[in-house]
PAVEX-214378 format. One record per residue: residue in three letters; x negated, y negated, z of N, C-alpha, C in turn. Coordinates in steps of 0.02 Angstrom, whole numbers, plus 50000, padded with zeros to 5 digits. Layout:
! PAVEX-214378
ALAXYZXYZXYZ...
END
This chain:
! PAVEX-214378
UNK508515103250657508455109550621508095114650664UNK508375120650673508065125850712507455128450675UNK506935130550713506335133150682506305140650686UNK505965143850639505875151050639505125152450647UNK504945158850642504245160750648503835157750591UNK504175156350536503825153450479503705145950488UNK504035142950538503995135750548503725134250618UNK503415128450625503225126150691503255118550692UNK503475115850748503525108650755502825105650759UNK502725100150723502055097350720501965090950761UNK502515087450776502455081050810502205075450766UNK502105076850702501855071850655502425068750617UNK502295063150585502795060150541502595061450468UNK503095061950426503005063450355503365058050315UNK503005055050268503315050050224503055051350153UNK503495050450105503295050750035503515044250002UNK503055040949967503185034449936503185035349860UNK503725033149829503805033449756503745026449726UNK503415025749669503535019749629504275019649609UNK504575013749606505295013149593505495016649528UNK505085015949476505255018949411505285026549415UNK504825029549453504825036849459505405039249503UNK505555035449556506115037449598506775037149559UNK506845032049519507455031549477507495037349428UNK506915039549404506895045049356507135051549389UNK506875053249448507075059649478507785059449506UNK507985053849536508665053549563509185053649506UNK509015050649450509455050949392509535058149368UNK508975061749366508995068749345509385073049395UNK509275071749460509625075749511510375074549510UNK510575068349497511295066949492511605070549433UNK511235070849378511475074449319511555081949334UNK511075084749371511115091849390511705093049438UNK511795088449485512345089049533513015089149497UNK513075084949446513705084749408513845091349373UNK513315095149358513395101649326513385107449376UNK513375105649441513345110649495512715114949489UNK512155111549475511505114849471511025111549520UNK510555115549546510035112649589509565108249547UNK509355102749577508845098649546508155100849568UNK507645099749527506975102149543506455097649512UNK505925096149550505365092149524504745093649565UNK504175092449536503535092949571503195086049569UNK503005083649628502675077149633501925078149645UNK501525074849605500795074949613500605068749653UNK500295069749711500225064349760499515063549786UNK499345057249803498785055949846499015056249918UNK498545056049965498715056750036498405051050076UNK498795048350122498555043350170498725045850240UNK498215046450283498335048450353498125042750398UNK498425042550458498195037550506497575040350541UNK497235036250581496605038250611496675043950660UNK497265044850689497375050250736497675056450703UNK497785056050637498085061550597498795063250621UNK499145058350648499835059550670500345057550617UNK500115054450564500565052050512500275053950444UNK500675057450404500475059450337500925055850287UNK500625051850244501005048250193500765050650124UNK501235053150085501075055550018501265050149967UNK500805048549922500875043049874500965046049805UNK501565045449778501725048849715501385045449656UNK500985049349621500645046849561501015048849497UNK501325054749499501655057349439502155062649460UNK502695063149423503205068149437503315072549375UNK503375078949386503505083749333504205086649342UNK504635085749293505315088549294505365093549236UNK505375100049252505385105049198506025104649156UNK505945105149091506525105549047506795112649045UNK507365113549014507705120049014507245125548988UNK506845124148938506405129248909505845131348956UNK505715127549009505195129249057505475132449120UNK506115134249119506435137449177506605144649162UNK506455149049209506645156049204507365156949227UNK507535153449280508215153949308508425147049332UNK509065145449325509325139049348510065139949362UNK510245139249427510945140349447511125135549503UNK511695136649534511915132349589511545133949654UNK511175139549655510835141549717510085142649709UNK509825142249649509115143249639508875140149574UNK508225138949573507905136449512507185139049511UNK506965141849455506305144849451505965142649387UNK505455138349392505065136549332504605142349312UNK504395142349251503955147649226503255146949255UNK502905152649259502225152549283501775148349239UNK501895148549173501485144649126501565137149140UNK502185135049155502305127949169501965125949234UNK502025130149286501715128549350500955128349344UNK500685132849304499965133049295499705126449266UNK500075123849218499885117449187499895111749239UNK500415111649280500475106349331499905106949382UNK499765113049404499255114049455498555112449428UNK498445113849365497795112049335497685104549338UNK498205100749322498145093449325498055090949396UNK498415094049443498355092149513497655093549539UNK497375099349520496695100949542496175096249513UNK496265094449450495795089849418495785083049452UNK496355080849476496415074149505496395074249582UNK496235080049611496215080649684496875078449716UNK497425080649688498085078549712498415083949753UNK498845081849798499285086449833499905087749789UNK500255093249802500875094649768501445094749819UNK501955090749806502565090849846503125093449801UNK503405099149821503965101949784504615098749810UNK505025096349763505645092849781506225096449748UNK506745098049787507335100849756507955098649794UNK508535100149767509175098349797509595104549809UNK510095103949851510605109049860511275106049838UNK511645109749800512285107249774512765105749832UNK513105100049827513605097949876513315097349947UNK512685095149952512365094450018512045087550023UNK512395082550050512115075850054511525075250102UNK511495079450154510935079450201510705086650213UNK510355089650165510235096850165509675099050212UNK509685105550228509145108950263508885114550219UNK508295117150235508015122550195508375129050208UNK508455132950155508745139650161508195144650179UNK508395150650198507905155850214507485157650153UNK507795157250093507425158550031506905153150020UNK507095146850033506625141250028506015142550071UNK506125144850133505585145850180505125151450158UNK505415157050134505005162650110504555160350053UNK504855156950005504465154849947503985149249964UNK504165145050014503705139850036503065142650064UNK503115148050104502525151350131502095154250074UNK502425157650027502055160649971501705155249930UNK502055149849915501765144449875501195141149912UNK501285140149978500765137150018500125141250019UNK500205147850027499625152250026499255151949960UNK499645152149907499345151949840498975145349828UNK499295139849845498975133349832498375132249877UNK498385135249937497785134849979497195137949944UNK497305143549909496765146849873496515142549815UNK496935137849793496745133149740496465126649768UNK496435126249834496225120049869496685114249855UNK497325115649850497825110449838498295110249898UNK498365104449927498825103449983499545104049959UNK499975107050001500665108449979501175106350032UNK501705103150009502275101550051502905102350011UNK503475101950045504105102850010504655098650041UNK505115096449999505675092150020506305094949989UNK506835095250028507505096150001507885089750018UNK508165086449967508445079849977509155079449951UNK509545074949980510225073649958510335066249954UNK510955064149950511125057149943511065053350008UNK511055056850065511055053550130510445055350173UNK510135060950160509585063050203509125068050169UNK508645070550207508155075250181507875079550237UNK507565085050218507155089050262506475089850228UNK505945090350268505265090750240504855095850279UNK504385099050246503925103750276503245103050243UNK502715104450281502035104650254501735111450270UNK501395114350222501075120850235500435119850273UNK500345123750327499735123550368499365130150357UNK498805129750322498435135750306498115139050367UNK497955135150418497635137950477498095142650515UNK498735140850520499215145050556499665148950508UNK499565148150443499985151350393500725150250408UNK500905143950417501595142250433501775135650401UNK502415133950405502665127550379502785122850438UNK502445117150435502505112250490503135108050481UNK503515107450535504125103350535503935096550564UNK503965091150525503775084550553504295082150603UNK504055077950649504515074950698505025070550664UNK504805066950612505265062950572505005062850500UNK505475062350454505305062350383505695056850347UNK505385053850297505735048450261505465048050190UNK505875044950147505685043350079505725035850071UNK505195032850043505175025650031505005024249958UNK505195018349936505085016449866504705009749865UNK504195009349822503825003149814504174998849762UNK504414992949784504784988449740504444981649737UNK504714977149698504444970349695504494966949762UNK504934969349806505004966549872504654970749925UNK504154974449905503774978549952504094985349961UNK503904988550016504114995450029504804995550062UNK505254999750034505925000350060506085007750074UNK506285009250135506495016150152507185017350123UNK507255022850085507895024450053508235030550084UNK507835035150112508105041050146507695042350209UNK508025044350264508755045050270509095038250269UNK509725038250248510115032050246510185029350317UNK510005023050325510035019950391510745017650407UNK511025020150461511695018150481511655012450532UNK512105007650527512095001950574512155004450646UNK511765001450689511785003350759511594997450803UNK511584998650867511414993250914510674991450907UNK510534985050906509844982650902509734977350955UNK509104976750975508944971651025509004964750994UNK509234959851033509304953051005508624950150987UNK508614945950937507994942650916507824937050964UNK507174935750970506944930451015507214923650993UNK507394919451041507664912851027507184908550986UNK506534909850994506034905750960506114906050884UNK506424911350858506494912150785507184910050760UNK507584906850802508274905350785508344901350720UNK507944896150711508034891850653507884895350587UNK507374899650587507214903150524507704908850511UNK507964911950564508464917150556509094914250523UNK509234907950538509814904650506509714903950431UNK509084904150409508934903750338508944910650305UNK508574915450334508504921850298508814927850333UNK509134926950390509524932350420509114936850466UNK509474940550509509154944650559508804950750529UNK509084953650477508774959550446508084957850418UNK508034952150384507394950050356506904948450412UNK507144945450466506704943850522506424950250552UNK506824955450557506584961750585506054964950539UNK506134964150473505624966650427504964962850437UNK505014956350446504414952350459504074954550523UNK504464955650575504184957450640503884964550639UNK504114968750594503854975650589503224976050547UNK503014970550518502444970450472501784971150510UNK501334975050481500634974950503500244971250449UNK500014965250465499694960850415498934961250421UNK498614962950366497894962450363497694955650336UNK497234952250369496964945950343496214946850337UNK495974946750276495264947750262494974941050242UNK494564938350285494284931650276494644926750321UNK494314924250372494624919650420494324912750416UNK494154910750354493924903950342494504899250334UNK494424894250290494924888950285495614891450267UNK495674895650215496344898050195496604903350243UNK496184908250260496394913550305496614911150372UNK496294905850397496484903250463497184900350463UNK497384897150407498064894350403498574899950392UNK498404904950352498834910850344498974913950412UNK498444914650452498504917350520498994913350562UNK498924906750559499354902250598500084903250579UNK500234903150514500934903550493501234910350509UNK500874915750494501144922450507501304923350581UNK500864920950624500984921850696501594917850719UNK501734912250687502304908050707502964910650680UNK502954914350624503594916750597503784923650624UNK503344926650664503544932750698503134938950686UNK502624938650643502194944550634501814945750700UNK501804952050722501514953650787500914958250783UNK500814961550726500264966250719499784963750665UNK499154963250683498644960450638498024964850635UNK497734965250576497054967950567496644962350537UNK496154959850576495754954050556495054956350536UNK494834954150477494174956150452493784949950431UNK493194949050459492744943750437492064945050469UNK491514944650432490854946150460490524940150494UNK490794934150486490424928050501490534925350571UNK490034921450593490094917350654490364910450635UNK490654907150683490894900350672490304895450672UNK490274891350621489764886150616490084879350628UNK489674874450645489954867850659490314864950599UNK490054866350539490374863650478491044866950464UNK491214872450499491864875750490492424872450529UNK492254868650581492754866450629493304862050599UNK493144858450546493654854150516494184858050477UNK494064864650469494524868750429494804874850467UNK494624875650530494844881450568495294879250626UNK495954879250618496394876950671496374881150734UNK496094887250731496064891450791495424890250831UNK494964886050806494314885250838494194878150863UNK493784877650917493564871250943492804871350950UNK492504865750970491774865150968491414870351011UNK491724872451066491394877451109491394884451078UNK491734885251021491754891750988491194892650938UNK490794887550925490254888050877489774893650899UNK489594897950852489164903550867489524910050882UNK490174909650895490564915650910490834918650845UNK491004925150848491294928550790491994925750775UNK492114924450712492774921750692493344926450714UNK493244932950706493784937650722493954937450796UNK493454936450839493584936350911493954930050931UNK493744924450904494074918050921494784917950893UNK494874920550832495544920750803496004925350843UNK495744930950866496154935550906496364932350972UNK495914928751003496074925351066496624920151055UNK496584916650998497094911750982497774915050971UNK497784920750936498414924250925498744926250991UNK498344928251038498624930251103498944924351140UNK498694918351127499004912451156499684911051124UNK499734912351059500374911351024500874916651045UNK500644922951049501084928451068500684933451109UNK500814933751173500424938051218500514945451202UNK501044947151165501174954151147500884956051079UNK500514951551049500224953050983499744958950988UNK499764963250938499304968950933498784967350879UNK498154966950899497634964350854497054969250850UNK496854970850789496234974550777495744969650747UNK495184968350782494684963550759494074967250732UNK493894965850670493354969450636492844964550609UNK492264964250641491744959450621491254962850574UNK491374962050510490934965150460491234964450391UNK490884966950340491144966550272491744971150263UNK492194969250219492814973050210492694980150188UNK492154981350150492014988150126491894993050183UNK491714990550242491594994850300492234997050335UNK492804994050316493414995050356494014997250314UNK493885001050261494445003350219494935007550259UNK494675011850304495105016250343495555012350390UNK495315006650415495715002550460496254998750421UNK496084996350363496554992250324497114996350293UNK497015002850284497545006850253498165007450298UNK498105005350361498685005350406499124999250396UNK498894994350356499284988150347499874989250300UNK500384985150309500954985150262500894979550211UNK500454974750223500284969550175499584967150192UNK499204965250141498524962550152498474955750118UNK498214950850155498064944250128497314943950115UNK497124942950052496424942150035496254934850034UNK495854932650081495654925550087494894925150084UNK494614928350034493884929050028493624924449974UNK492964923349976492664918749928492174922149881UNK492224928849876491784932349829492144938149797UNK491934939849736492294944849696492124951949716UNK491584953049752491444959849777491974961849828UNK492144957149873492674958549921493344959449886UNK493464955549833494094956249796494144963149763UNK493584965649737493584972349708493794977549759UNK493524976849820493684981549873494424981049893UNK494684974949899495384974049918495844976749863UNK495654975549800496044978149744496094985749748UNK495524988949764495514996249770495954998749827UNK495894995649886496294997649944497034997049928UNK497224991449898497924990249881498194995849836UNK497824997449784498075002349735498055009449762UNK497515011249797497455018049824498025019749872UNK498215014949914498665016449969499355013249962UNK499515010449904500165007249893500295001749945UNK499824997149952499894991549999499914985049958UNK500444981149962500454974649927499864970249949UNK499554967049900498984962549912499164955549889UNK499074950649932499164943649914498484940349916UNK498204939049858497524936549852497534928949843UNK497084925449877497064918149872496364915849852UNK496344909849825495704906749809495784899249800UNK495264895549818495264888249808494594886249777UNK494604880649742493974878049715494044870549703UNK493494867049717493454859849707492834858249666UNK492934854349614492374852549570492234845049579UNK491614843549598491404836649612490774835149571UNK490754829149541490164826849506489944820249537UNK489354820449569489064814449600489574810949645UNK489914814849686490384812049734491064810349707UNK491174811549642491824810049612492194816549598UNK492834816749618493234822749608493414823749535UNK493224829549508493424831449440494084835249441UNK494124840349484494724844449489494724848249555UNK495304849549580495374853849639496014857949630UNK495994863949655496584868249647496474874949680UNK496934879349665496904886049694497384890749661UNK497354897049682497774902249653498034906849707UNK498624909649694498904915049734499094920549685UNK498814926449695498944932149651499254937749693UNK499834940149672500184945449709500124951949670UNK499834956949703499764963549673500244968349710UNK500744970749675501204975749702501054982249666UNK500724987049698500524993249664501114996649630UNK501014998449568501505001849523502014997049494UNK502024990749517502514985849492502164980549449UNK501634977449475501274972249439500604975049415UNK500254971049376499564972649360499124971449421UNK498484973149415498024972149471497544966449455UNK497104964849501496644959249491496154960649434UNK495974966949425495474968349373495774968049303UNK496354971249292496624971049224496904964149207UNK497014960049260497214953149248496634948649232UNK496024951449231495424947549216495254942649270UNK495434944249333495364939549388494764941049432UNK494354945849412493754947549450493154947049402UNK492664943149421492044942449383491544947549411UNK491424952849373491004958249398490274956049405UNK490054951249365489374948749373489304945149439UNK489804941049456489794937649521489864942649578UNK490264947849567490334953049618489664956449630UNK489294957849577488634961049584488154956449621UNK488194949949607487754945149641487904944749716UNK488514946349735488694946249806488334951649845UNK488054956649809487694962049842486964960249855UNK486744954549827486054952449837485954949549906UNK485314949249927485154946049991485254938549984UNK485304935050041485394927750039484794924450004UNK484204927050015483604924149983483654924849907UNK483864930749884483934931749812484484927349782UNK485024926449820485564922149797485344914849792UNK484934912649840484684905849839484234904549778UNK483854909649759483424908949700483854908049637UNK484384912149632484834911649575485214905049576UNK485394902749637485754896349643485324890649618UNK484684890849635484224885549613484174885349536UNK484284891249505484274891549432484954890149401UNK485454888949443486124887049419486594892849405UNK486424898949431486844904749416487384906049469UNK487304903449529487764905049583487954898649620UNK488594897949638488824892349679488994895049749UNK488994890649798489224892449864488714896249906UNK488064894649899487554897749940487314892749992UNK486794894750029486494890050077486254883750043UNK486014884549981485744878749945486284874649912UNK486834877849892487364874349856488044875749888UNK488164873549949488814874849980489374871549941UNK489914875449931490484872849892490894868149934UNK491164862749904491614858249941492234862049965UNK492504859950022493124863150049493474858150094UNK494144857850089494534853450132495154857150157UNK495374855350217495934858850247496594857650210UNK496664851750181497304850250146497434855250090UNK496924856650049497004861449995497104868450022UNK496714870250074496794876850104497504877950129UNK497794872850160498464873450188498994874350134UNK498904870950077499374871750021499364878949995UNK498764881549982498704888249955498934893450006UNK498754892550069498974897250121499734897350126UNK500044891450122500784891150127501114894650067UNK500834893650008501104897149949501034904749957UNK500474906949985500364914049995500864917050044UNK500954913650100501424916250150502134915950124UNK502304910950083502974910650055503094916650008UNK502574918849973502644924849932502824930849976UNK502494931350034502644936650081503354936150107UNK503564930050125504244929050151504764930850098UNK504644928850035505104930649981505144938149973UNK504574941549983504564948849979504994951950034UNK504914949550095505284952250152506024950650150UNK506194944750125506904942550126507264944550062UNK506894947350013507184949549950507574944049914UNK507284938149916507604932549882507564933349807UNK508084931149772508064931149699507504926549675UNK507134928749624506554924949602506394926549530UNK506074921949495505844923449427505314929049429UNK505204932049374504734937549370504024934949361UNK503724932549414503034930249411502654932949471UNK501994933449464501584936049519500914932349524UNK500854926749490500224923049488500394915549487UNK500194912049540500304904849546499634901349538UNK499614896249497499024892049489499204884949508UNK498884882449561499014875749585498464871049562UNK498664865549530498194860349511498324854249555UNK497814852249593497904847049644497914839949617UNK497644838849559497604832049534498264829749504UNK498654834349477499264832349442499824829949489UNK500054833649541499944840749553500494844849519UNK500314850849496500804855249465500654862449486UNK501164866749480501084873849492501304877649429UNK500844881449401501014885749344501164892749370UNK501654896049340501854902749360501724907549302UNK501344912749317501174917749266501354924649293UNK501304929649250501454936449270500844940849258UNK500694945149307500164950049300500474956549274UNK500384958049211500694964049182500224969949189UNK500504975749204500104981849209499844983849140UNK499224986249140498914988649079498784996149088UNK499065000349044499025007549054498315010149049UNK497875006449016497175008649009496725005849064UNK497005001949111496604999249165496315004949207UNK495655004749221495345010149261495585010349333UNK495955005149353496205005049422496955006449425UNK497365002249395498095003149401498405006749342UNK498005008949293498255012549236498425019749253UNK498685023449204498925030249216498365035049235UNK497755033449218497185037749237496735034249288UNK497015029349323496635025549372496715028249443UNK496635023849491496645025849562497305024349595UNK497815022249557498465020649586498755026649623UNK498855025849688499145031149729498655036849743UNK498015035949730497525041349739497425043149812UNK497565038449857497475039849928496755040749947UNK496645044849998495965045750024495535049649976UNK494905047649972494435051149929494245057749961UNK494165062849919493935069249944493515072549891UNK493155077849911492715081249865493105084449808UNK492805084449750493135087249691493255094649700UNK493855096949686494015104049689494195106449619UNK494135112849609494285115749543494985118649545UNK495375117249494496055119849491496045127449486UNK496495130749522496535137949520496855140049453UNK496565145049421496815147049356497195153649358UNK497295156249418497665162549426498385161749402UNK498635166649365499325166349341499815167149398UNK500315162849400500825163049451501355168049430UNK501585172249477502095177249461502735173749442UNK503115176849400503735173949374504345177449401UNK504355178449468504935181549498505475176349510UNK506105177949497506645173149508506705171249581UNK506975165449593507095163049661506915155849666UNK507115152749720506965145749730506225145049746UNK505825141349708505105140549721504995137249788
END
């Protein structure tokens, strides 16, 4: 697309992610408008996710507004103009929730449209106005095969043209790019080492696996096996998070470590092991609590939670929901009385933002235990002596590699099923009982009143920013494409 004085190339990438239900809603409406030879129009209220270099802007759709006929001043095959009163209502809500606004419209009989000169004029005007309201503004014109996108830049008073733009949808099988439509083309052959698994799930699924950036939070017994399997099936990009050093008592459960690694950081030893498996692996090693590395983890396309405390789970739940990142949470527990096994088992919980419920509304996080995780080790030991806390220096919890391997394998299989889009029952919660042994399958249903994944929660909120006040200035009601 040629640029004008109103536009400038940015060199950045632009992506907008829709929950599947919302995407179906707007595309259904746009198809209905196309059938009547009318432009389609919607406003998306979004959170924002940027990469650390600010070269990638991802907009996370929280809500879409589609004006009805009574809220339109003009609607034809070449323009659509919502009323100022309607826009004022939308902008007030966007300002209250610190959201960006992405204007979305269609052009009749244009499967891969570009912006018109009228679109550009109005885009500049809208961008200026929304800047005065402290609301970020972008615009998309989309068709059945492609799209064009622009972002308003208040510093240069121009519309930035991204180097590439795409629309993706969050589904039960993870994130899927839907526009522009991908046409078959030449691809590099897959490595011979993956031949046997490609025979099972195909080359397209293998490429999805290899394109994954996997976060693994917790590199103890379960996380270490997750790491092993992911590296063997082709994942090449990792973000590893763990604050701990390797202790001698860990060695029976850490396949990446040997006796000379005692005293070293788990993330460093795990990264060195990954490089032995695949010299081209890209690894970010973060030695510290997960709460310190939210900005690093938002770059992941999936996160495996292999932690042993609910404070870390709260943080992972938040990251998953804020940035539309699938979370696969794991846990194991063994109950022993005087050396006799009472029960052993574990769980795998899959959180797909906007699709499933989250860990909190599923009742899977104990906030009292999460609060205790914030105490010092000395304070925790005092509570442990009184019987309030398990798994401290005074009361180390039993752990064995066999159980860890079972739960880790179930977790990675959930990821593989997601990538390969295999047909599956509608469940997102596995409970493994080791004594029977049996696996129960449950579903994590979304709760609209949940403070996290509910309609007024943090789902798709993106990066936190200072509260801004919605602009209350009346928008002019001149006809034309907004």
